[in-house]
C-alpha positions in Angstrom: -19.3 18.0 14.0 -20.4 17.6 10.4 -20.1 14.3 8.7 -17.1 13.9 6.5 -17.3 11.6 3.5 -14.5 9.4 2.2 -14.4 11.4 -1.0 -13.3 14.4 1.0 -10.2 12.8 2.5 -9.3 9.9 0.2 -6.1 9.6 -1.8 -7.0 9.7 -5.5 -3.8 8.6 -7.1 -3.2 5.3 -5.3 0.0 3.4 -5.8 -0.6 -0.3 -6.1 1.6 -3.4 -6.8 0.9 -6.9 -8.2 1.3 -10.2 -6.3 4.6 -10.7 -8.2 6.2 -7.4 -7.1 9.4 -8.1 -5.0 9.6 -6.8 -1.5 12.6 -4.5 -2.3 10.5 -2.6 -4.9 7.6 -2.3 -2.5 9.9 -0.9 0.2 11.4 1.5 -2.2 7.9 2.8 -3.2 7.0 3.2 0.4 10.1 5.3 1.1 9.9 7.3 -2.1 6.2 8.2 -1.6 6.2 8.3 2.2 3.4 5.8 2.5 2.9 3.0 5.1 0.7 0.6 3.1 0.4 -0.5 -0.5 -2.6 -2.3 -1.9 -1.9 -5.5 -3.9 -4.2 -5.8 -7.0 -5.0 -8.5 -9.5 -7.4 -7.8 -12.4 -8.1 -4.3 -11.1 -9.3 -5.7 -7.7 -7.6 -5.4 -4.4 -6.5 -8.8 -3.2 -4.4 -7.7 -0.2 -2.2 -5.1 1.3 1.4 -4.9 2.3 2.4 -2.7 5.3 5.7 -1.5 6.6 5.2 -3.9 9.5 4.9 -6.8 7.1 8.2 -5.9 5.5 9.9 -5.6 8.9 8.6 -9.0 9.9 10.2 -10.6 6.8 13.5 -9.1 7.8 13.3 -10.4 11.3 12.2 -13.9 10.6 
């Protein structure tokens, strides 16, 4: 099997949010774009990630 590089499979137009983005907006973005994780950025650097599981946990607790 030939080696596959990240550039060949990566998403180029990444949807990100800031630390101040509310959970409802993040959930809406996930549904609208059919994605399971959204990077959280600050000063153009990734500082975290929010997953669907994270959102479900906030609803259950």
